C-alpha positions in Angstrom: 25.7 -34.1 -19.9 24.4 -31.5 -22.4 20.8 -31.2 -23.2 21.2 -32.6 -26.7 23.0 -35.7 -25.4 20.3 -36.2 -22.7 17.5 -36.1 -25.2 19.2 -38.2 -27.8 18.7 -41.5 -25.9 15.2 -40.7 -24.6 11.8 -41.8 -26.1 10.0 -39.1 -28.0 7.3 -38.6 -25.3 10.0 -37.9 -22.7 11.8 -35.5 -25.1 8.6 -33.6 -25.5 8.0 -33.6 -21.7 11.6 -32.3 -21.1 11.2 -29.5 -23.7 7.9 -28.4 -22.2 9.5 -28.4 -18.7 12.5 -26.4 -19.9 10.3 -23.9 -21.7 8.1 -23.5 -18.6 11.2 -22.8 -16.4 12.5 -20.2 -18.8 9.0 -18.5 -19.0 8.7 -18.4 -15.2 12.2 -16.9 -14.9 11.3 -14.3 -17.5 8.0 -13.4 -15.8 9.6 -13.0 -12.4 12.8 -11.2 -13.6 11.8 -8.0 -11.9 10.4 -9.3 -8.6 11.6 -12.6 -7.3 14.7 -13.5 -9.2 18.4 -13.1 -8.7 20.9 -12.7 -11.5 24.7 -12.6 -11.5 26.8 -12.8 -14.7 24.7 -15.0 -17.0 23.1 -17.1 -14.3 19.4 -16.4 -13.3 18.0 -18.0 -10.2 14.3 -18.2 -9.1 13.1 -17.8 -6.5 15.6 -15.5 -4.7 14.9 -17.0 -1.2 13.5 -20.2 0.2 11.4 -20.3 3.3 10.4 -23.6 4.9 7.6 -23.4 7.4 4.6 -25.5 8.4 4.4 -28.9 6.6 6.7 -27.8 3.6 9.6 -30.3 3.4 11.1 -29.7 -0.1 11.4 -26.9 -2.6 13.1 -26.2 -5.9 15.5 -23.6 -7.2 15.3 -23.0 -10.9 18.5 -22.0 -12.8 18.9 -20.6 -16.3 21.9 -19.7 -18.4 21.2 -16.5 -20.3 24.7 -16.3 -21.8 26.2 -17.3 -25.1 28.5 -20.0 -23.7 28.2 -23.2 -21.8 28.8 -22.5 -18.1 29.5 -24.7 -15.0 28.5 -23.9 -11.5 29.5 -25.6 -8.3 26.9 -25.5 -5.5 27.7 -25.3 -1.8 26.5 -23.8 1.4 27.9 -20.7 3.1 27.1 -18.8 6.3 26.6 -15.1 6.4 26.1 -12.4 9.0 24.0 -9.4 8.1 25.5 -6.1 9.3 23.4 -3.0 10.3 23.7 -1.5 6.8 22.4 -4.7 5.2 25.8 -5.9 3.9 26.8 -9.5 4.4 30.1 -11.0 5.7 30.9 -14.6 5.7 31.3 -16.3 9.1 32.2 -19.8 10.4 30.3 -19.8 13.7 26.8 -18.5 14.5 26.4 -15.3 16.5 24.5 -15.5 19.8 20.8 -16.0 18.9 21.6 -17.2 15.4 21.1 -20.7 14.0 22.5 -22.2 10.9 20.3 -24.4 8.7 23.0 -26.4 6.9 22.7 -29.5 9.2 19.0 -29.7 8.3 19.0 -29.4 4.6 20.3 -31.5 1.7 20.4 -30.6 -2.0 21.2 -32.1 -5.3 22.9 -31.9 -7.7 26.1 -30.5 -6.3 27.2 -29.0 -9.7 25.4 -28.1 -12.9 26.5 -27.5 -16.5 24.2 -25.3 -18.4 24.3 -24.8 -22.2 23.2 -21.4 -23.6 19.5 -20.8 -22.8 19.5 -24.1 -20.8 17.7 -24.5 -17.5 17.9 -26.9 -14.6 16.2 -27.4 -11.2 18.1 -27.9 -7.9 16.1 -29.8 -5.2 16.3 -28.6 -1.6 15.0 -31.0 1.1 14.7 -30.9 4.9 16.3 -33.6 7.0 16.5 -34.4 10.7 13.7 -31.9 11.4 12.7 -33.8 14.5 15.9 -32.6 16.1 15.1 -28.9 15.6 14.1 -26.7 18.5 11.6 -23.8 17.9 13.1 -20.8 16.2 14.6 -19.8 12.9 17.5 -21.4 11.0 19.3 -19.8 8.1 22.1 -20.7 5.7 22.8 -19.7 2.1 23.1 -21.8 -1.1 26.0 -20.6 -3.1 26.3 -21.0 -6.9 29.9 -20.4 -7.9 30.9 -20.1 -11.5 33.8 -22.4 -12.5 36.2 -20.6 -15.0 36.6 -22.3 -18.3 39.9 -24.1 -18.7 41.8 -24.6 -21.9 41.7 -28.2 -23.2 44.5 -30.5 -22.2 47.5 -29.9 -24.4 46.4 -26.6 -25.7 49.0 -23.9 -25.0 48.5 -20.2 -24.6 50.2 -18.1 -27.3 52.6 -15.6 -25.8 53.1 -12.4 -27.9 56.1 -11.1 -26.0 58.1 -13.5 -23.9 60.1 -10.7 -22.4 57.2 -9.1 -20.6 55.3 -10.1 -17.5 51.5 -10.4 -17.9 48.8 -10.9 -15.4 45.5 -12.4 -16.5 42.5 -11.7 -14.2 39.6 -14.1 -14.6 36.4 -12.9 -13.0 34.5 -15.5 -10.9 30.8 -14.9 -10.5 28.8 -16.2 -7.7 25.2 -15.8 -6.3 23.7 -16.8 -3.0 20.1 -17.7 -2.1 19.1 -17.7 1.6 17.4 -20.9 2.9 15.3 -20.3 6.0 13.7 -22.9 8.2 11.1 -21.7 10.7 10.0 -24.0 13.5 7.1 -23.0 15.8 5.2 -19.7 16.1 6.8 -16.4 15.2 7.1 -13.7 17.8 8.8 -11.3 15.3 7.9 -7.6 15.4 9.4 -4.6 13.7 9.0 -0.8 14.1 10.5 2.1 12.1 12.4 4.8 13.9 15.0 7.6 13.3 13.3 8.7 10.1 15.0 11.8 8.6 15.4 13.4 5.2 18.7 14.8 3.9 19.7 16.4 0.6 22.9 14.9 -0.8 25.0 17.5 -2.6 21.9 19.8 -2.2 20.2 17.9 -5.0 19.4 14.3 -4.2 16.8 13.7 -1.5 17.7 10.6 0.6 15.4 9.2 3.4 17.2 7.6 6.3 15.5 5.2 8.8 16.1 2.3 11.1 14.1 -0.9 11.2 14.0 -2.3 14.8 13.4 -6.1 15.0 12.4 -8.1 18.0 11.3 -11.7 18.5 12.6 -15.1 17.4 12.5 -14.8 13.6 13.5 -12.4 10.8 11.2 -10.0 9.0 11.0 -9.6 5.2 8.9 -7.3 3.0 8.5 -4.4 0.7 8.9 -0.7 1.5 6.6 1.9 -0.1 7.3 5.6 0.4 4.6 8.2 -0.5 4.8 11.9 -0.5 1.6 13.6 0.8 1.2 17.3 -0.1 -0.3 19.9 2.2 -3.5 19.5 0.1 -3.6 15.8 0.6 -2.3 14.7 -2.8 -0.4 11.4 -2.6 2.5 10.5 -4.9 4.7 7.4 -4.8 8.3 8.5 -4.6 10.1 5.2 -3.8 9.5 1.5 -3.6 12.0 -1.1 -2.4 11.3 -4.9 -2.9 12.5 -7.6 -0.5 14.1 -5.9 2.4 15.0 -8.2 5.3 16.2 -7.9 8.9 17.7 -11.2 9.7 18.2 -12.8 13.1 19.8 -12.1 15.4 20.1 -8.4 14.3 18.0 -6.0 16.4 18.3 -3.2 13.8 18.9 -2.5 10.2 19.7 1.0 9.0 18.6 2.0 5.5 19.1 4.9 3.1 16.6 5.2 0.3 16.9 7.6 -2.7 13.6 9.6 -3.2 12.3 10.6 -6.6 13.4 14.1 -7.5 11.8 14.2 -11.0 8.2 14.9 -9.9 8.8 18.5 -9.1 8.0 18.0 -5.4 8.9 20.6 -2.8 10.3 18.4 0.0 10.3 21.3 2.5 6.5 21.0 2.8 4.0 18.1 3.4 5.0 14.7 4.8 6.5 11.4 3.8 4.6 8.2 4.7 6.6 4.9 5.0 4.9 1.5 5.0 6.7 -1.8 5.4 4.5 -4.7 4.1 5.1 -8.5 4.0 5.1 -10.1 0.6 2.0 -12.2 -0.1 0.0 -13.4 -3.2 -3.2 -13.2 -1.2 -3.2 -10.7 1.7 0.0 -8.7 2.4 0.4 -7.8 6.1 1.4 -4.4 7.2 4.5 -4.9 9.4 5.3 -1.3 10.3 4.7 2.3 9.2 6.0 5.8 10.0 5.5 9.4 9.0 7.9 12.3 8.7 6.6 15.9 8.7 8.6 18.0 6.3 9.5 21.6 7.2 
């Protein structure tokens, strides 16, 4: 049902309430567009990850269509393995030490139709939590765009019946991890194997490994500062939202370093800090330094 049809048969007070809610969702998505939002094609999703811990039993994913056309998205659950380089590959069975969350979550609706500039919320709830053992559980909510089909009876016009044509229709999709944490976390992380290399003799790239131990994943922001021999500090890179998921013991990362500040990377040092995301008091998860020479 489109927004106009939904509002047509509702009292004026409910129409106003719906419009206010829709406007609020769009404003929130705009405000967080650079920090806690995922976008693919014309679909915007906020937040970009859901974490259930403590007494939290339900959360909401907010969707918005930023395109010019009405779009439909089917919603399902997929399972992913994170590789050492941070890439994901779909799997059917959990690896040793990995727990899927799909048996303990339910969500609705299962599909959405969004008009241009329309927004909708998808509710995620926990279920059967009394059956869960201590540890971390993860699955991914998958929003898959459904290609627009021609109305029944409408035929496609062929310009040349003697030629063979292939029509490729791109299908966009976006996933959001859903993580359930039960019990106390013993997760720890340290940074190792830090080195700087010059790609094509012009682009400085910092390489490092994040070593995770414990029963849960780690997630946070990476700040990299250059400290000159005189003690001057310059921020040369910042990465938001880097995760090392269970059961992975290590994630290897390559980060481009700012080359526009006129820094001589043969002197001084680089300081790396990995910090948890928090609105109140971020926690330093790990740090490392690299002496340049």
